[in-house]
C-alpha positions as CSV (number, residue, x, y, z in Angstrom):
1,X,70.0,156.3,73.2
2,X,72.1,156.0,70.1
3,X,72.7,158.8,67.6
4,X,70.7,157.2,64.8
5,X,67.5,157.1,66.9
6,X,67.8,160.8,67.6
7,X,68.2,162.0,64.0
8,X,65.2,163.6,62.4
9,X,65.7,161.9,59.1
10,X,65.3,158.4,60.5
11,X,62.3,156.2,60.2
12,X,60.7,153.7,62.6
13,X,58.7,150.5,62.4
14,X,55.8,150.3,64.8
15,X,53.7,147.3,65.5
16,X,50.8,147.5,68.0
17,X,48.8,144.5,69.3
18,X,46.5,143.7,72.2
19,X,46.8,140.3,73.8
20,X,44.5,138.6,76.3
21,X,47.4,138.2,78.8
22,X,48.6,140.0,81.9
23,X,51.6,142.3,81.4
24,X,53.7,139.9,83.5
25,X,53.1,137.1,81.1
26,X,54.1,139.2,78.1
27,X,57.1,140.5,80.0
28,X,58.3,136.9,80.7
29,X,58.0,136.1,77.0
30,X,60.0,139.2,76.1
31,X,62.8,138.7,78.7
32,X,63.5,135.0,78.9
33,X,66.3,134.1,76.6
34,X,64.9,130.6,75.8
35,X,61.5,132.2,74.9
36,X,63.2,135.0,72.9
37,X,64.8,132.2,70.8
38,X,61.4,130.9,69.9
39,X,59.8,134.2,68.8
40,X,62.8,135.9,67.2
41,X,66.2,134.2,67.5
42,X,68.3,132.9,70.3
43,X,70.3,135.7,72.0
44,X,73.8,135.1,73.3
45,X,74.3,136.6,76.7
46,X,71.0,138.3,77.2
47,X,69.7,139.4,80.6
48,X,67.1,142.1,81.2
49,X,69.7,144.4,83.0
50,X,70.5,147.9,81.8
51,X,73.9,148.0,80.2
52,X,74.0,144.3,79.5
53,X,75.5,143.5,76.1
54,X,74.3,140.5,74.0
55,X,74.3,139.3,70.4
56,X,72.1,137.7,67.9
57,X,73.5,135.8,64.9
58,X,72.2,136.1,61.4
59,X,73.5,134.9,58.0
60,X,76.7,136.8,57.1
61,X,76.8,139.0,54.0
62,X,79.7,140.8,52.3
63,X,81.9,142.4,54.9
64,X,79.3,141.7,57.7
65,X,79.9,138.6,59.9
66,X,76.2,138.3,60.6
67,X,76.4,139.4,64.3
68,X,73.8,141.9,65.6
69,X,75.3,143.7,68.6
70,X,72.8,144.7,71.3
71,X,72.9,146.5,74.6
72,X,70.0,146.8,77.0
73,X,69.2,150.5,77.3
74,X,66.1,150.5,79.6
75,X,64.3,148.0,81.8
76,X,61.0,148.8,83.5
77,X,59.6,145.4,84.5
78,X,56.2,144.7,83.0
79,X,56.3,148.1,81.2
80,X,59.3,148.7,79.0
81,X,62.3,147.0,77.5
82,X,64.6,148.8,75.1
83,X,67.9,147.8,73.5
84,X,70.4,149.0,70.9
85,X,70.5,146.9,67.7
86,X,73.6,147.4,65.6
87,X,75.0,145.3,62.8
88,X,76.0,145.2,59.2
89,X,79.0,146.7,57.4
90,X,79.5,150.1,55.9
91,X,80.5,148.6,52.5
92,X,77.4,146.5,52.2
93,X,74.4,147.6,50.1
94,X,71.0,146.0,50.8
95,X,71.1,143.0,53.2
96,X,73.8,143.5,55.8
97,X,74.2,147.3,55.3
98,X,75.3,149.2,58.4
99,X,72.5,149.5,60.9
100,X,72.4,151.5,64.2
101,X,68.9,151.3,65.6
102,X,66.9,150.8,68.8
103,X,64.2,148.2,69.6
104,X,61.7,149.2,72.3
105,X,58.8,147.1,73.6
106,X,56.2,149.0,75.5
107,X,53.5,147.2,77.6
108,X,50.4,148.8,78.9
109,X,47.2,147.4,80.4
110,X,44.3,147.2,78.1
111,X,40.6,146.4,78.8
112,X,41.0,142.7,77.9
113,X,44.7,142.2,78.6
114,X,47.9,143.9,77.5
115,X,48.8,146.2,74.7
116,X,52.2,145.5,73.2
117,X,53.7,148.2,71.2
118,X,57.0,147.5,69.4
119,X,59.0,150.4,68.0
120,X,62.2,149.8,66.0
121,X,63.7,153.2,65.4
122,X,66.7,154.7,63.7
123,X,66.5,153.5,60.1
124,X,68.3,155.9,57.8
125,X,66.8,155.8,54.3
126,X,67.7,155.0,51.6
127,X,70.8,153.3,53.1
128,X,68.7,151.0,55.4
129,X,65.8,150.5,52.9
130,X,66.2,146.8,52.6
131,X,66.3,146.2,56.4
132,X,63.4,148.7,56.9
133,X,61.2,146.8,54.4
134,X,62.1,143.3,55.5
135,X,62.1,144.0,59.2
136,X,58.8,145.9,58.9
137,X,57.1,142.7,57.7
138,X,59.2,140.5,60.0
139,X,58.3,142.4,63.2
140,X,54.5,141.9,62.5
141,X,55.1,138.1,62.5
142,X,57.4,138.3,65.5
143,X,54.8,140.2,67.6
144,X,52.1,137.6,66.7
145,X,54.6,134.9,67.8
146,X,55.1,136.7,71.1
147,X,51.3,136.5,71.7
148,X,51.1,132.9,70.7
149,X,54.0,131.9,73.0
150,X,52.5,134.0,75.9
151,X,49.4,131.8,75.5
152,X,51.5,128.8,76.6
153,X,52.9,130.7,79.5
154,X,49.6,131.7,81.2
């Protein structure tokens, strides 16, 4: 795990949803690059293998080139996917400020399907306030998109 996720003064975004799909269906939606591109953004080089590095590309800002650098930290098929999420630039304020966080997807069986819990941890406030606020709203939409795409994968 990265240093930011271990600090006590960090904050996390948590989104929890239950979908009427089997864990295997949600897992496929979370770990297939083409599908990831439909619910979040297209990853470059993603594979659900621990230690695998990949990137996402966003709009550049200030000293930041827009690249989000990720590394798969944990893979437990149909249960848990976790990856580092690093980007931004130390001289940026607001959008594109330095970010060193971890995104974790936790799947568990629920009475009528699968509970998907997303935890994006390691936000240092106030430095990461803009990202924390925008991503907090964004992840809610992303999780709903995951559920909608999973419906087409059943």
